[in-house]
Each structure stands twice: as structure tokens, then as C-alpha cells.
C-alpha atoms as one frame of an Amber mdcrd trajectory, in Angstrom:
protein
 236.059  84.315 157.640 232.634  84.944 158.766 231.555  88.779 158.874 230.157
  89.601 162.561 227.539  91.571 163.593 229.270  94.962 163.155 230.015  94.418
 159.288 226.518  93.258 158.865 224.740  96.745 160.841 227.250  98.558 159.145
 226.087  97.196 156.213 222.747  97.550 157.298 222.728 101.101 158.411 224.693
 102.190 154.726 221.704 100.448 153.214 218.985 102.780 155.158 220.791 106.318
 154.566 221.044 105.619 150.539 217.326 104.697 150.960 216.514 107.520 153.023
 218.949 109.324 150.842 217.090 108.583 147.662 213.826 109.165 148.901 214.304
 112.846 149.599 215.985 113.750 146.561 214.766 111.753 143.546 211.374 113.209
 141.616 210.450 109.819 140.122 207.961 107.887 142.039 209.350 104.347 141.261
 213.278 105.587 142.026 210.996 106.725 145.365 209.396 103.262 145.830 212.953
 101.653 145.214 214.782 103.716 147.765 211.543 102.723 150.367 212.324  99.175
 149.247 216.354  99.305 150.272 214.916 100.892 153.963 212.615  97.439 154.124
 215.555  95.209 153.276 218.022  97.054 155.348 215.661  96.553 158.173 215.045
  92.727 157.502 219.058  92.420 157.499 218.847  94.205 160.560 216.090  91.392
 162.160 218.199  88.557 160.321 221.928  89.287 162.146 220.235  89.972 165.495
 218.584  86.550 165.272 221.447  85.078 164.324 223.954  86.749 166.540 222.158
  87.798 169.436 219.201  84.984 169.920 220.277  82.305 167.727 218.306  79.622
 169.201 214.970  81.552 167.858 213.905  81.994 164.610 211.451  85.222 165.652
 213.560  87.243 163.649 213.220  84.876 160.308 209.327  85.445 160.518 209.479
  89.111 161.042 211.229  89.044 157.960 209.097  86.834 156.396 206.271  89.154
 156.947 208.111  92.226 156.203 208.370  90.602 152.492 205.007  90.148 152.228
 203.727  93.498 153.308 206.573  95.235 151.229 205.362  93.039 147.775 201.721
  93.794 148.709 202.793  97.921 149.064 204.702  97.757 145.829 201.933  96.403
 144.101 199.368  99.177 145.528 202.356 101.843 144.508 202.995 100.250 140.752
 199.211 101.143 140.336 198.910 104.478 141.942 201.762 105.192 139.229 200.230
 103.597 136.473 197.178 105.563 137.003 198.995 108.563 137.360 201.039 108.156
 134.286 197.349 107.318 132.327 196.491 110.680 133.865 199.305 112.864 133.104
 201.837 111.432 131.161 204.344 111.752 133.583 205.371 109.848 136.875 207.390
 113.074 138.350 206.223 113.777 142.366 205.045 117.300 140.991 202.165 115.828
 138.666 201.303 113.758 141.844 199.233 116.574 143.113 196.252 115.969 140.712
 195.403 112.947 142.923 194.442 114.977 145.910 190.872 115.608 144.871
């Protein structure tokens, strides 16, 4: 049995809200970055689902998904570099210690 559009959208919505909850409740920068990746993956799942069920002959959703994956990889690389720099300066990756990056 193949899952329908509503099943995939339900999974995508659950991933999105798990990511939002994780982003707002965690104080560790690595966990916050993982939550952002969950949000981006839920958007990718939406693009793939709508591409398959609403416009089955087109590849627009797939191209958007590949573009989002590339942007997410670049965003992760920059975020990891910032987190490493923060850890070298403060010996912590908590959000409260990120205030040192303001000045």
C-alpha cells in the first residue's frame, strides 16, 4: 500500500513541529542546528510530495529539494565553523555563552 498525500503531509508537519519545538527548547547550539535541519527536511518532504501527487509530470519539486539540500549543507558548514570558534573562546556551546560574539 502506497502512502497518500495526506499521510506524507502529516509526517512532514510532525517533523516541522518537532524541529520548531527542539529549536525553542534547547540551549545547545548543536541541538538547535539539528532542529533547523529537521525543519528543512520537512520542507523537502513537502516539495517531493506535492511534486508527486499534484504535478506528477514535472520536476520542479525535485529541483527545489536539491537546491535546499545544497543551501542546508552550506548553512551547516558555516554554523559548525561558528560553533567551533565559540567553543575555542568560551569552552562551551551554550546559547548564553554566544553573547560574546556580539562585540
